[in-house]
LUMLUM-70805 format. One line per 4 residues: number of its first residue (from 1); their letters; for each residue x, z, y of C-alpha. Coordinates in nm, 4 decimals. Each point is the difference from the previous one (the first is absolute). Layout:
LUMLUM-70805
NUM) a) X/Z/Y  ...;
END
This chain:
LUMLUM-70805
1) msaa) 3.7662/-2.0755/7.8981  -0.1515/0.0953/-0.3385  0.3318/0.1464/-0.1169  0.0189/0.2131/0.3108;
5) lhva) -0.3514/0.1268/-0.0627  0.1030/0.1145/-0.3470  0.3257/0.1552/0.1166  -0.1604/0.2166/0.2709;
9) para) -0.2273/0.2002/-0.2353  0.2870/0.0390/-0.2464  0.2250/0.1437/0.2713  -0.2752/0.2333/0.1164;
13) raky) -0.0586/0.1190/-0.3559  0.3708/0.0544/-0.0569  0.0272/0.1926/0.3241  -0.2958/0.2177/-0.1037;
17) ednp) 0.1494/0.0679/-0.3440  0.3425/0.0838/0.1462  -0.1445/0.2454/0.2498  0.0639/0.3557/-0.1305;
21) atre) -0.3026/0.1305/0.1886  -0.2358/-0.2175/-0.2079  0.1814/0.0121/-0.3368  -0.0850/0.2700/-0.2524;
25) apwv) 0.1213/0.0609/-0.3533  -0.2448/-0.1031/-0.2762  -0.0515/0.3604/-0.1093  -0.1018/0.0967/0.3538;
29) rftl) -0.2599/-0.2759/0.0170  -0.1277/0.0920/-0.3471  -0.0216/0.3687/0.0907  -0.1933/-0.0680/0.3195;
33) lalg) -0.2362/-0.2343/-0.1838  -0.0554/0.2537/-0.2776  -0.0701/0.2768/0.2518  -0.2505/-0.2163/0.1852;
37) lgff) -0.1797/-0.1100/-0.3160  0.0053/0.3535/-0.1377  -0.1519/0.1404/0.3180  -0.2682/-0.2699/-0.0085;
41) avfl) -0.0810/0.0679/-0.3654  -0.0165/0.3797/0.0264  -0.1751/0.0446/0.3338  -0.2161/-0.3131/0.0240;
45) llpl) -0.0490/-0.1868/-0.3267  -0.0334/0.2978/-0.2357  -0.2732/0.1788/0.2019  -0.1899/-0.3278/0.0307;
49) vavf) 0.0139/-0.0582/-0.3750  -0.1052/0.3612/-0.0601  -0.3099/-0.0395/0.2170  -0.1293/-0.3010/-0.1922;
53) teal) 0.1004/0.1477/-0.3367  -0.1925/0.3222/0.0616  -0.2941/-0.1903/0.1470  -0.0388/-0.2098/-0.3161;
57) rkgw) 0.0947/0.2702/-0.2495  -0.3623/0.0461/-0.1174  -0.0886/-0.3664/0.0043  -0.1545/-0.2562/0.2299;
61) elyf) -0.3517/0.1334/-0.0435  0.0778/0.3392/0.1486  0.2174/-0.1668/0.2625  -0.2859/-0.2130/0.1316;
65) aalt) -0.2411/0.2938/-0.0360  0.2203/0.2058/0.2321  0.0124/-0.2832/0.2552  -0.3766/-0.0595/-0.0031;
69) eadt) -0.0983/0.3674/0.0194  -0.2194/0.0815/0.3022  0.2523/0.2231/0.1792  0.2740/-0.2596/-0.0501;
73) tsai) -0.2065/-0.2853/0.1418  -0.0920/0.2213/0.2956  0.3695/0.0758/0.0590  0.0824/-0.3708/-0.0179;
77) qltl) -0.2725/-0.0839/0.2516  0.1135/0.2706/0.2407  0.3642/-0.1076/-0.0283  -0.0918/-0.3620/0.0714;
81) taaa) -0.2247/0.1060/0.2888  0.2719/0.2095/0.1633  0.2537/-0.2815/-0.0380  -0.2485/-0.2614/0.1247;
85) iavp) -0.0465/0.1996/0.3224  0.3534/0.1292/0.0518  0.1887/-0.3261/-0.0595  -0.1887/-0.2133/0.2598;
89) lnlv) 0.0283/0.2805/0.2551  0.3737/0.0260/-0.0590  0.0265/-0.3771/0.0103  -0.1502/-0.0120/0.3494;
93) fgvs) 0.2026/0.2995/0.1171  0.3244/-0.1254/-0.1555  -0.0218/-0.3469/0.1529  -0.0985/0.1397/0.3404;
97) aawl) 0.2753/0.2627/0.0001  0.2640/-0.2454/-0.1194  -0.1026/-0.2544/0.2642  0.0116/0.2634/0.2722;
101) iakh) 0.3361/0.1442/-0.1051  0.1787/-0.3262/-0.0784  -0.1281/-0.2140/0.2863  -0.0319/0.2456/0.2900;
105) nfpg) 0.1897/0.2784/0.1754  -0.2038/0.2947/0.1233  0.0377/0.3750/0.0664  -0.0391/0.2024/-0.3177;
109) kqil) 0.1121/-0.2787/-0.2330  0.2329/0.2271/-0.1977  -0.2714/0.2628/-0.0248  -0.2341/-0.2555/-0.1563;
113) itli) 0.2677/-0.1020/-0.2499  0.0529/0.3663/-0.0899  -0.3728/0.0547/-0.0483  -0.0182/-0.3001/-0.2322;
117) dlpf) 0.2670/0.1604/-0.2177  -0.1752/0.3385/0.0015  -0.1729/-0.0385/-0.3416  0.3408/-0.0671/-0.1565;
121) svsp) 0.1300/0.3398/0.1158  -0.3139/0.2136/-0.0433  -0.1073/0.1106/-0.3464  -0.3339/-0.1546/-0.1045;
125) vvag) -0.1261/0.3491/-0.0832  0.0739/0.1089/0.3572  -0.1828/-0.3083/0.1273  -0.3056/0.0920/-0.2049;
129) lmyv) 0.0186/0.3569/0.1261  0.0048/-0.1264/0.3597  -0.3294/-0.1784/-0.0559  -0.1477/0.3137/-0.1544;
133) lifg) 0.1060/0.2027/0.3052  -0.1583/-0.2595/0.2303  -0.3182/-0.0977/-0.1845  -0.0485/0.2862/-0.2476;
137) aqgw) -0.2782/0.2587/0.0213  0.2300/0.2397/0.1880  0.1886/-0.2766/0.1812  -0.0081/-0.1142/0.3610;
141) fgpw) -0.2984/-0.2314/-0.0432  -0.1472/0.1702/-0.3066  -0.2932/0.1797/0.1699  -0.1047/-0.3134/0.1896;
145) lqah) 0.0191/-0.2129/-0.3141  -0.2086/0.2522/-0.1944  -0.2582/0.0169/0.2785  -0.0416/-0.3782/-0.0125;
149) dvki) 0.0190/-0.0179/-0.3823  0.3145/-0.2156/0.0050  0.2251/0.0383/-0.3040  0.3643/-0.1024/0.0205;
153) ifav) 0.1972/0.2473/-0.2082  -0.0921/0.0023/-0.3710  -0.1669/-0.3370/0.0530  0.0909/-0.3682/0.0119;
157) pgiv) 0.0887/-0.0061/0.3754  0.2676/0.2644/-0.0504  0.1492/-0.1945/-0.2905  0.0089/-0.3150/0.2113;
161) latv) 0.1627/0.1837/0.2920  0.2689/0.1478/-0.2246  0.0637/-0.3388/-0.1599  0.0311/-0.1709/0.3377;
165) fvtf) 0.2487/0.2621/0.1197  0.2387/-0.0275/-0.2951  -0.0073/-0.3804/-0.0109  0.0011/-0.1163/0.3614;
169) pfva) 0.3823/-0.0393/0.0386  0.0336/-0.2635/-0.2733  -0.1299/-0.3084/0.1804  0.1549/0.0917/0.3338;
173) reli) 0.3383/0.0812/-0.1522  0.0118/-0.3364/-0.1776  -0.0891/-0.1974/0.3120  0.1993/0.1745/0.2759;
177) plme) 0.3513/-0.1066/-0.1125  -0.1301/-0.3457/-0.0935  -0.1555/-0.0581/0.3430  0.3049/0.1408/0.1787;
181) aqgk) 0.2286/-0.2368/-0.1928  -0.2173/-0.2992/0.0866  -0.0001/0.0843/0.3697  -0.2646/-0.1194/0.2409;
185) deee) 0.1254/-0.3415/0.1076  -0.2644/-0.1890/-0.1980  -0.2845/0.2130/0.1377  0.1279/-0.0472/0.3553;
189) aatv) 0.0231/-0.3754/-0.0532  -0.3572/-0.0110/-0.1306  -0.1206/0.1972/0.3009  0.1791/-0.2369/0.2387;
193) lgas) -0.1716/-0.2929/-0.1720  -0.3384/0.1563/0.0709  -0.0861/0.1786/-0.3253  -0.2158/0.3098/0.0221;
197) gwqt) 0.1073/0.3299/-0.1486  -0.2136/-0.0476/-0.3098  0.1204/-0.3597/-0.0471  0.3607/0.1130/0.0317;
201) frrv) -0.0495/0.2706/-0.2599  -0.1928/-0.2217/-0.2434  0.2172/-0.3105/0.0226  0.3453/0.1409/0.0755;
205) tlpn) 0.0353/0.3673/-0.0891  -0.2149/0.0214/-0.3127  0.1673/-0.2891/-0.1882  0.3388/0.1607/0.0682;
209) ikwg) -0.0989/0.3430/-0.1317  -0.2426/-0.0896/-0.2794  0.2304/0.0881/-0.2915  0.1089/0.3291/0.1523;
213) llyg) -0.3644/0.0745/0.0774  -0.1064/-0.0651/-0.3595  0.2870/0.2156/-0.1253  -0.1050/0.2896/0.2231;
217) vilc) -0.3645/-0.0313/-0.1061  0.0953/0.0072/-0.3689  0.2077/0.3168/0.0450  -0.2730/0.1593/0.2114;
221) nara) -0.2639/-0.0738/-0.2641  0.2144/0.1382/-0.2825  0.0627/0.3241/0.1891  -0.3676/0.0311/0.0937;
225) mgef) -0.1124/-0.0215/-0.3620  0.2711/0.2311/-0.1291  -0.0115/0.2705/0.2705  -0.0395/0.3518/-0.1390;
229) gavs) 0.1208/0.2776/0.2323  -0.2009/-0.0512/0.3189  -0.3115/-0.1152/-0.1854  0.0205/0.2999/-0.2322;
233) vvsg) -0.0238/0.2390/0.2963  -0.2977/-0.1634/0.1714  -0.1993/-0.1133/-0.3046  -0.1193/0.3291/-0.1482;
237) hirg) 0.0435/-0.1423/-0.3539  -0.3737/-0.0592/-0.0472  -0.0360/-0.1982/-0.3219  -0.1909/-0.3209/0.0360;
241) mtnt) -0.0022/0.0288/0.3792  0.3370/0.0628/0.1666  0.2516/-0.0602/-0.2780  0.2280/-0.3023/0.0318;
245) lplh) 0.1904/-0.1353/-0.2998  0.3118/0.2211/0.0435  -0.2187/0.3102/0.0381  -0.2074/-0.0979/-0.3024;
249) veil) 0.3171/-0.0316/-0.2078  0.0995/0.3537/0.0995  -0.3407/0.1440/-0.0929  -0.0054/-0.1710/-0.3405;
253) yney) 0.3520/0.1185/-0.0762  -0.0784/0.3588/0.1022  -0.3012/-0.0118/-0.2322  0.2283/-0.1062/-0.2875;
257) qfsa) -0.1631/-0.3437/-0.0226  0.3399/-0.1571/-0.0338  -0.1031/-0.3401/-0.1360  -0.2585/-0.0452/0.2751;
261) afav) 0.2485/0.1151/0.2645  0.2623/-0.2500/-0.1145  -0.2635/-0.2735/-0.0269  -0.0943/0.0473/0.3654;
265) asll) 0.3674/0.0328/0.0934  0.0635/-0.3358/-0.1649  -0.2222/-0.1597/0.2655  0.2319/0.1330/0.2697;
269) alla) 0.3004/-0.1180/-0.2011  -0.1531/-0.3475/-0.0243  -0.0551/0.0076/0.3747  0.3699/0.0780/0.0472;
273) lvtl) 0.1009/-0.2884/-0.2268  -0.2330/-0.2449/0.1738  0.1332/0.1170/0.3362  0.3566/-0.0579/-0.1196;
277) vikq) -0.0808/-0.3524/-0.1212  -0.1752/-0.0911/0.3257  0.2900/0.1484/0.1972  0.2479/-0.2176/-0.1872;
281) liew) -0.2162/-0.3093/0.0512  -0.0236/0.0664/0.3733  0.3751/0.0537/0.0297  0.0656/-0.3214/-0.1934;
285) rasq) -0.2455/-0.1987/0.2107  0.1468/0.1452/0.3206  0.3514/-0.0997/-0.1073  -0.1242/-0.3494/-0.0842;
289) stke) -0.1616/-0.0284/0.3424  0.3264/0.1082/0.1642  0.1965/-0.2616/-0.1908  -0.2502/-0.2709/0.0894;
293) as) 0.0111/0.0983/0.3670  0.3794/-0.0092/0.0058;
END
């Protein structure tokens, strides 16, 4: 029996190596590897190194001074505030939409799926312009908002609305294929056994989607903090009031404060690195959970 177990993998490996469709010359493999590493170095690694190099060019003292400056701290607070509001809203919407699409059939299902993908096909600048046309001074609701002293455009609410729009597909798009692949047999069994809708979601659905949910939330948060186009249109670029971190980087760079601009940009680069690490950890943990379940 043990000899047979050793022979089977050897035969499979020999069959794989003898298959012309999966066998490449060494120079082909080397060329493909070199192209991949070269692309990574030029377009990803080199810009990242340049950001931190320019940020620290004048020393740590000026680096920390740029990060603790009043306008920078205000931009950090606004960025965190917008993400703290947009991510939970998209979390609730994404889970609800994914549950509805994956577990139920209803008229207009394809329309809902198309609307979820809308921010992927519409430029963020156009999205910001839409909010200006709706809530701006000359927009549809502009006169009413001015009469009641409600500020949306060029204020925090407009930034939050723009952030929600550009980020709301991420959670839903992670969960829809996952829920569809899992089917609804377990939920139906729980319902037959007398579980309520909330109990079914909490004890059956949520444990099955938790890693995909975390992955979608991480991507949503990263996009919320790094969004530029839509927020740039609705913010008004008011320093210390409506500037998020990406907008603050642009202003510093346009004012030729290069070291300060790269110092603030390094925060966004660190966010990207942290997001990448967390993403890899989630993918590893999800794969481990799959192996344990099987």
